[in-house]
C-alpha positions as CSV (number, residue, x, y, z in Angstrom):
1,X,0.2,0.1,-0.5
2,X,1.0,3.6,-0.9
3,X,2.5,5.3,1.9
4,X,2.1,9.3,2.8
5,X,4.4,11.4,5.0
6,X,2.8,14.7,6.0
7,X,5.4,16.5,7.8
8,X,6.3,20.4,9.6
9,X,2.6,20.9,10.0
10,X,0.9,22.0,13.3
11,X,-1.7,19.5,13.9
12,X,-4.8,20.4,15.3
13,X,-7.1,18.1,16.9
14,X,-10.2,19.1,19.2
15,X,-8.4,19.4,22.4
16,X,-4.2,19.8,21.1
17,X,-2.3,21.4,18.8
18,X,1.7,20.8,18.2
19,X,3.7,20.2,15.4
20,X,4.0,16.3,14.7
21,X,4.1,14.7,11.7
22,X,1.4,12.3,9.8
23,X,2.1,8.7,8.0
24,X,-0.7,7.5,6.1
25,X,-0.8,3.6,5.0
26,X,-3.2,3.2,2.2
27,X,-6.5,4.7,3.2
28,X,-5.8,5.0,7.0
29,X,-3.5,6.9,9.7
30,X,-0.9,5.0,10.8
31,X,1.2,7.1,13.7
32,X,1.6,10.7,14.7
33,X,5.4,11.7,15.6
34,X,6.9,14.5,17.0
35,X,8.4,16.5,14.1
36,X,11.7,14.6,12.1
37,X,10.2,11.2,13.4
38,X,9.8,9.0,10.2
39,X,12.6,8.8,8.2
40,X,11.5,9.8,4.6
41,X,12.8,7.4,2.3
42,X,10.3,5.0,4.0
43,X,7.2,6.9,2.5
44,X,6.4,7.2,-1.3
45,X,5.3,10.6,-1.3
46,X,6.2,13.5,0.8
47,X,3.7,16.5,1.4
48,X,5.2,19.7,3.2
49,X,3.0,21.3,5.6
50,X,5.3,23.7,6.6
51,X,3.2,26.8,7.8
52,X,-0.3,24.9,7.7
53,X,-2.6,23.9,10.0
54,X,-3.3,20.0,9.8
55,X,-6.8,19.1,11.1
56,X,-9.0,15.8,10.8
57,X,-11.7,16.8,7.1
58,X,-14.6,18.6,8.1
59,X,-17.8,16.8,7.9
60,X,-20.5,18.4,7.4
61,X,-23.8,17.0,8.4
62,X,-26.1,19.5,7.5
63,X,-26.5,19.8,3.5
64,X,-29.7,19.9,0.5
65,X,-28.7,17.9,-2.3
66,X,-30.4,17.8,-5.6
67,X,-33.5,18.7,-3.4
68,X,-37.3,20.2,-4.6
69,X,-38.5,22.7,-2.4
70,X,-41.5,25.8,-3.1
71,X,-41.2,24.9,-7.5
72,X,-37.7,24.9,-7.5
73,X,-34.8,22.3,-6.7
74,X,-31.3,23.3,-4.8
75,X,-27.8,23.8,-6.6
76,X,-26.0,21.3,-5.6
77,X,-26.4,17.8,-6.3
78,X,-23.5,15.5,-5.3
79,X,-21.1,15.7,-8.2
80,X,-21.1,19.2,-7.9
81,X,-21.5,19.6,-4.3
82,X,-18.7,17.5,-3.2
83,X,-16.4,19.5,-5.6
84,X,-17.5,22.4,-3.4
85,X,-17.1,20.5,-0.2
86,X,-13.6,19.2,-0.9
87,X,-12.4,23.7,-1.8
88,X,-13.8,24.0,2.1
89,X,-12.1,21.1,3.2
90,X,-14.7,18.6,3.7
91,X,-14.2,15.0,4.0
92,X,-17.8,13.6,4.5
93,X,-20.8,15.0,3.9
94,X,-24.3,13.8,5.1
95,X,-28.0,15.2,2.7
96,X,-31.6,15.0,3.4
97,X,-33.0,12.8,1.5
98,X,-36.1,14.3,-0.7
99,X,-39.2,11.7,-1.2
100,X,-42.0,13.2,-1.5
101,X,-45.1,12.4,0.8
102,X,-46.2,8.9,0.7
103,X,-42.7,7.6,-1.0
104,X,-40.7,5.3,0.6
105,X,-37.9,6.3,3.0
106,X,-35.8,2.8,2.5
107,X,-36.2,2.9,-1.6
108,X,-34.9,6.3,-1.3
109,X,-31.9,5.3,-0.1
110,X,-31.4,2.7,-2.4
111,X,-31.9,5.4,-5.4
112,X,-29.3,7.5,-3.9
113,X,-26.9,4.8,-3.9
114,X,-27.5,3.8,-7.3
115,X,-28.0,7.5,-9.0
116,X,-24.9,8.9,-7.3
117,X,-22.5,6.4,-8.0
118,X,-19.1,7.5,-9.6
119,X,-21.0,11.1,-8.8
120,X,-18.6,12.2,-5.4
121,X,-15.2,13.4,-5.0
122,X,-15.3,12.7,-1.4
123,X,-17.3,10.4,1.6
124,X,-21.3,11.1,2.2
125,X,-24.6,9.6,4.1
126,X,-27.6,10.6,3.8
127,X,-30.8,11.3,6.2
128,X,-34.0,10.2,6.3
129,X,-37.1,12.7,5.9
130,X,-40.2,12.0,8.2
131,X,-43.5,13.5,7.6
132,X,-45.6,11.2,9.7
133,X,-46.0,8.6,11.6
134,X,-48.1,6.2,9.7
135,X,-47.4,2.2,10.8
136,X,-45.2,2.7,7.1
137,X,-42.9,5.8,8.5
138,X,-42.3,3.6,11.9
139,X,-41.0,0.3,10.2
140,X,-39.2,2.8,7.7
141,X,-36.9,4.2,10.8
142,X,-36.2,1.0,12.3
143,X,-34.9,-0.6,8.7
144,X,-32.9,3.3,8.0
145,X,-31.4,2.5,11.2
146,X,-30.2,-1.0,10.5
147,X,-29.0,0.1,6.6
148,X,-26.7,2.7,7.9
149,X,-28.6,5.6,7.5
150,X,-29.5,6.7,11.5
151,X,-31.0,9.8,11.3
152,X,-33.7,11.4,9.9
153,X,-35.6,14.8,9.9
154,X,-39.0,15.7,11.0
155,X,-40.7,19.5,11.3
156,X,-42.8,21.5,13.2
157,X,-43.7,23.8,10.4
158,X,-44.5,23.2,6.9
159,X,-48.4,22.4,7.1
160,X,-49.3,23.8,3.9
161,X,-46.6,21.6,2.1
162,X,-47.9,18.9,4.0
163,X,-44.8,18.7,6.2
164,X,-46.3,19.3,10.1
165,X,-45.5,16.8,12.3
166,X,-48.4,17.0,15.2
167,X,-48.0,16.1,18.9
168,X,-49.1,13.1,18.7
169,X,-47.3,11.9,15.8
170,X,-43.6,13.1,17.3
171,X,-44.1,10.9,20.3
172,X,-44.8,8.2,18.4
173,X,-41.9,8.8,16.2
174,X,-39.9,9.0,19.8
175,X,-41.2,6.1,20.9
176,X,-39.8,4.1,17.5
177,X,-36.5,6.2,17.9
178,X,-35.6,5.3,21.6
179,X,-36.6,1.6,20.8
180,X,-34.2,1.5,17.2
181,X,-31.1,3.4,18.9
182,X,-31.7,6.4,16.2
183,X,-31.8,10.1,16.3
184,X,-34.4,12.3,15.7
185,X,-33.3,15.9,14.0
186,X,-35.9,18.7,14.6
187,X,-36.6,21.7,12.5
188,X,-38.2,23.6,14.7
189,X,-40.6,27.3,14.4
190,X,-44.2,27.1,15.7
191,X,-46.1,26.7,12.6
192,X,-49.3,28.9,13.5
193,X,-47.1,32.0,15.0
194,X,-45.7,31.7,11.6
195,X,-48.9,31.4,9.5
196,X,-50.9,33.5,11.3
197,X,-48.3,36.7,10.9
198,X,-47.4,35.5,6.7
199,X,-50.9,35.8,6.5
200,X,-51.8,39.0,8.8
201,X,-48.5,40.5,6.9
202,X,-49.5,39.5,2.9
203,X,-53.3,40.6,3.9
204,X,-52.4,44.5,4.9
205,X,-50.5,44.4,1.6
206,X,-46.6,43.8,3.7
207,X,-44.8,41.8,1.3
208,X,-41.3,43.3,1.1
209,X,-38.1,40.8,2.0
210,X,-38.0,42.0,5.4
211,X,-41.2,40.6,6.2
212,X,-39.6,37.2,5.9
213,X,-37.8,37.6,9.4
214,X,-41.4,39.6,10.7
215,X,-43.2,37.1,10.7
216,X,-41.0,33.8,11.7
217,X,-39.8,35.4,14.6
218,X,-37.5,34.6,17.3
219,X,-40.5,33.7,19.7
220,X,-41.8,31.4,17.0
221,X,-38.4,28.6,17.3
222,X,-38.2,29.2,20.7
223,X,-41.8,27.9,21.2
224,X,-41.2,25.1,18.8
225,X,-38.0,24.1,20.6
226,X,-39.1,24.2,24.4
227,X,-42.6,22.0,22.9
228,X,-39.8,19.4,21.8
229,X,-38.1,19.6,24.9
230,X,-41.8,19.3,26.8
231,X,-42.1,16.0,24.6
232,X,-38.5,14.8,25.3
233,X,-39.5,14.4,29.1
234,X,-43.0,12.4,28.5
235,X,-40.5,10.6,25.6
236,X,-37.1,10.6,26.1
237,X,-35.1,9.4,23.1
238,X,-32.1,11.3,21.5
239,X,-32.9,15.1,19.3
240,X,-30.8,17.1,17.3
241,X,-32.6,20.7,17.0
242,X,-30.8,21.9,13.7
243,X,-30.0,25.3,13.2
244,X,-31.0,26.7,16.5
245,X,-31.0,30.5,15.7
246,X,-32.0,33.2,18.9
247,X,-30.4,33.9,22.2
248,X,-33.8,32.1,23.3
249,X,-32.8,28.7,22.3
250,X,-29.4,28.5,23.7
251,X,-30.7,29.2,27.1
252,X,-33.9,26.5,26.0
253,X,-31.3,24.0,25.0
254,X,-28.3,24.5,27.9
255,X,-31.5,24.5,30.6
256,X,-33.0,21.0,29.2
257,X,-29.6,19.3,29.0
258,X,-28.8,20.3,33.0
259,X,-32.2,18.6,33.2
260,X,-30.7,15.5,31.5
261,X,-33.0,15.4,28.4
262,X,-31.7,13.6,25.7
263,X,-31.2,16.6,23.6
264,X,-28.3,18.3,21.0
265,X,-28.2,21.2,18.4
266,X,-26.6,23.0,16.4
267,X,-26.2,26.3,14.3
268,X,-25.0,27.2,11.1
269,X,-22.5,29.8,9.2
270,X,-24.9,32.4,8.1
271,X,-26.9,33.0,11.7
272,X,-23.0,33.2,13.3
273,X,-22.3,36.1,10.6
274,X,-25.8,37.7,9.2
275,X,-28.6,39.8,10.6
276,X,-32.2,40.2,9.6
277,X,-30.9,43.5,7.5
278,X,-29.3,41.2,4.9
279,X,-33.3,41.6,4.0
280,X,-33.8,45.2,3.3
281,X,-33.0,46.2,0.3
282,X,-33.8,45.0,-3.3
283,X,-31.9,41.6,-3.5
284,X,-33.1,40.6,0.1
285,X,-34.6,37.5,-1.6
286,X,-31.4,36.0,-1.5
287,X,-31.0,35.9,2.4
288,X,-34.3,34.5,2.7
289,X,-33.5,31.2,5.0
290,X,-35.7,29.4,7.7
291,X,-35.3,30.2,10.1
292,X,-34.7,33.4,9.1
293,X,-31.7,35.6,9.9
294,X,-31.4,37.0,13.2
295,X,-29.8,40.2,15.0
296,X,-26.8,41.1,16.6
297,X,-27.8,39.9,20.0
298,X,-28.7,36.4,18.7
299,X,-25.1,36.6,16.8
300,X,-23.1,37.5,20.2
301,X,-24.9,34.6,22.2
302,X,-24.9,32.4,19.6
303,X,-20.9,32.7,19.9
304,X,-21.2,32.0,23.1
305,X,-23.2,29.1,23.1
306,X,-20.6,27.2,20.4
307,X,-17.6,28.7,22.6
308,X,-19.2,26.7,25.9
309,X,-22.4,24.8,25.1
310,X,-25.0,24.2,24.3
311,X,-24.4,24.1,20.8
312,X,-22.2,21.0,19.8
313,X,-21.9,21.6,16.2
314,X,-21.3,24.6,13.5
315,X,-23.1,23.5,10.0
316,X,-23.6,25.3,7.6
317,X,-27.7,23.6,5.5
318,X,-26.7,24.7,2.5
319,X,-30.1,25.0,0.5
320,X,-29.1,27.8,-2.5
321,X,-31.2,27.8,-5.5
322,X,-30.6,29.7,-9.0
323,X,-31.3,33.8,-8.5
324,X,-33.6,33.3,-11.4
325,X,-35.6,31.3,-10.3
326,X,-36.2,32.0,-7.0
327,X,-37.0,35.7,-7.8
328,X,-39.5,34.3,-10.6
329,X,-41.2,32.6,-8.0
330,X,-41.4,34.6,-5.8
331,X,-43.0,37.5,-7.6
332,X,-42.1,40.4,-5.1
333,X,-43.8,38.6,-2.0
334,X,-41.4,37.5,0.5
335,X,-43.8,34.0,1.3
336,X,-43.6,32.9,-1.9
337,X,-39.6,32.7,-1.7
338,X,-38.4,29.2,-1.9
339,X,-36.2,29.4,1.4
340,X,-32.3,28.2,1.5
341,X,-28.9,29.5,1.1
342,X,-25.6,28.1,-0.3
343,X,-22.6,27.8,1.9
344,X,-20.9,24.5,2.0
345,X,-17.9,25.9,0.9
346,X,-17.6,29.1,2.9
347,X,-17.6,27.5,6.5
348,X,-14.3,26.8,7.6
349,X,-12.1,29.8,5.8
350,X,-15.3,31.7,7.7
351,X,-15.3,29.7,11.0
352,X,-11.5,30.9,11.3
353,X,-12.0,34.8,10.0
354,X,-14.3,35.5,13.1
355,X,-13.7,32.3,15.2
356,X,-10.5,31.6,15.7
357,X,-8.8,34.7,14.7
358,X,-11.2,36.7,16.6
359,X,-10.4,34.8,19.6
360,X,-14.3,33.9,19.8
361,X,-12.8,30.1,19.9
362,X,-9.2,28.6,19.6
363,X,-8.1,26.1,17.0
364,X,-9.4,22.8,19.1
365,X,-13.0,23.9,19.0
366,X,-12.7,24.8,15.5
367,X,-11.7,21.0,14.9
368,X,-14.3,20.0,17.7
369,X,-17.3,22.0,15.8
370,X,-16.3,21.3,12.7
371,X,-15.1,17.4,12.6
372,X,-14.9,15.3,15.3
373,X,-18.0,15.9,17.0
374,X,-20.4,16.1,14.0
375,X,-18.1,12.7,13.6
376,X,-18.9,11.3,17.1
377,X,-23.2,12.0,16.9
378,X,-23.8,10.9,13.8
379,X,-21.9,7.7,13.7
380,X,-19.2,8.3,11.8
381,X,-15.9,6.5,14.4
382,X,-13.7,6.5,11.7
383,X,-13.8,10.2,10.7
384,X,-13.3,12.9,12.7
385,X,-10.0,12.1,14.2
386,X,-6.2,11.8,13.5
387,X,-5.6,8.8,16.0
388,X,-4.0,5.9,14.3
389,X,-6.3,3.7,12.8
390,X,-8.7,6.5,11.8
391,X,-9.6,7.1,7.6
392,X,-6.8,9.1,6.6
393,X,-9.5,12.0,5.8
394,X,-6.9,15.4,5.8
395,X,-6.8,19.1,5.1
396,X,-4.1,21.1,5.1
397,X,-5.4,24.2,5.5
398,X,-3.1,27.6,4.5
399,X,-4.1,30.7,7.4
400,X,-2.0,32.9,5.6
401,X,-4.1,32.4,2.3
402,X,-5.6,36.7,2.7
403,X,-8.6,37.0,0.0
404,X,-11.7,38.1,-1.2
405,X,-15.0,35.7,-0.4
406,X,-17.4,36.2,-3.4
407,X,-20.1,33.9,-6.0
408,X,-16.5,34.2,-8.4
409,X,-13.6,33.3,-5.7
410,X,-15.8,30.2,-5.0
411,X,-16.2,27.1,-6.2
412,X,-20.1,26.1,-5.8
413,X,-22.3,25.4,-8.2
414,X,-24.2,28.9,-7.7
415,X,-24.3,32.7,-9.2
416,X,-24.6,34.2,-5.1
417,X,-22.5,33.6,-2.1
418,X,-24.2,35.2,1.1
419,X,-20.9,36.4,2.2
420,X,-20.8,38.6,-1.0
421,X,-17.3,40.8,-1.0
422,X,-16.2,40.1,2.7
423,X,-12.0,40.2,3.4
424,X,-10.9,36.6,4.7
425,X,-8.5,34.7,6.1
426,X,-7.5,31.5,4.9
427,X,-8.1,28.2,2.7
428,X,-7.6,24.6,2.4
429,X,-4.6,24.0,0.6
430,X,-4.2,20.0,0.6
431,X,-7.4,17.7,1.4
432,X,-7.1,14.0,1.5
433,X,-10.1,11.4,1.7
434,X,-9.0,8.2,2.4
435,X,-5.7,8.4,1.8
436,X,-6.2,9.7,-1.6
437,X,-4.9,13.6,-2.4
438,X,-8.5,15.1,-3.9
439,X,-7.3,18.7,-3.4
440,X,-3.6,20.3,-4.0
441,X,-2.6,23.4,-3.9
442,X,-5.7,24.3,-4.0
443,X,-6.8,22.9,-7.3
444,X,-9.2,19.9,-7.1
445,X,-7.3,16.8,-8.6
446,X,-9.5,14.0,-7.2
447,X,-12.3,12.0,-8.8
448,X,-15.8,11.5,-8.8
449,X,-15.2,7.8,-8.3
450,X,-13.3,8.1,-4.9
451,X,-16.1,8.8,-2.7
452,X,-18.2,5.9,-1.0
453,X,-21.4,6.2,1.0
454,X,-20.6,5.9,4.5
455,X,-22.8,3.2,6.8
456,X,-23.4,4.8,10.0
457,X,-24.4,3.5,13.1
458,X,-25.0,5.9,17.0
């Protein structure tokens, strides 16, 4: 098997940062030794990491590839999405399934396996989507866990689209989750509040983009999260709140964890960077996502929560759609805009620029939030680590590259960047996925036939 030596870099794990050399044999990490601890003559390839930060490849647990929504389809499919992932230092990505209501979750997994063979530069997995608590759905949940897809998401909103999970149904799904050892992911917004405020705004002629944020207020998210917490006290089951965006949500989740409720949570890059002010103006529709962007106060509290808890992960929730499509579907109304923004590639650079360089988090915490914790929580024991025996998923990050982030300087399949014009620091220079170099000197060199579906077990 090929042996590769990565030398002279600053190696960062979730609890340590120091100079080490890393030996890779085949697709696994063989060993770490202090600087100069290996003989270069014993290796087939030497990668010089001097001046670079060497980390476990990122795990991205929340994207929507090839997903239909509100009349549109997201920008990224598996091929273009995993290409963007590679440029963003990501070696494993988990996308949501996209079966219509009533269709088989299990068949959807099989279809994705077939459809995406030879279309992934990095490793990938998927989550299920759960719309109800029918007997078929409950059987599917058990089978999903058995076939390596132990996580699945439901919604407390989108009644109009047939996605709302009521309390009775959620209790049944929680019971099935506890029995089969899975994890339920929940999109939390109080549907009645959002629908009432949306209808009121439209009826009164308040259809400009900013009304998206005003019709889906922070209290709607907080109410829904509190309801999930209350249900978990009746039926405890491992639960993960996706895209927490409010100061209140952090308090609710933290208190629930202190009370022993089995609840975990993430936030997303855009909630740490952008405010609802982005929805003001002609192009505000491009910044519509659900939950909406919030306030500076929320941003401050979210940074505290990723630093100290209770938030465990920062994901991207990549779900952009073509700008022209969004504008045409919107017809000038905030309530008709398909929600979602692209963001899978910028995550590492933005967290380094806004987090590490501004002393909000340190490098080990960056690794924890983007690699080791998502790997642990989502059942990927071979990922997110530089321990010997782990998959050789490694990113070499150049912290000294200064550049301007834009749709033109990124590699996402989109004409829009939410962080357009932002001066940033750092970029993934070289990326290995299971020992194969996918990105070398900032250029994609890997094969779309390399990425494999990973079978997960919590």
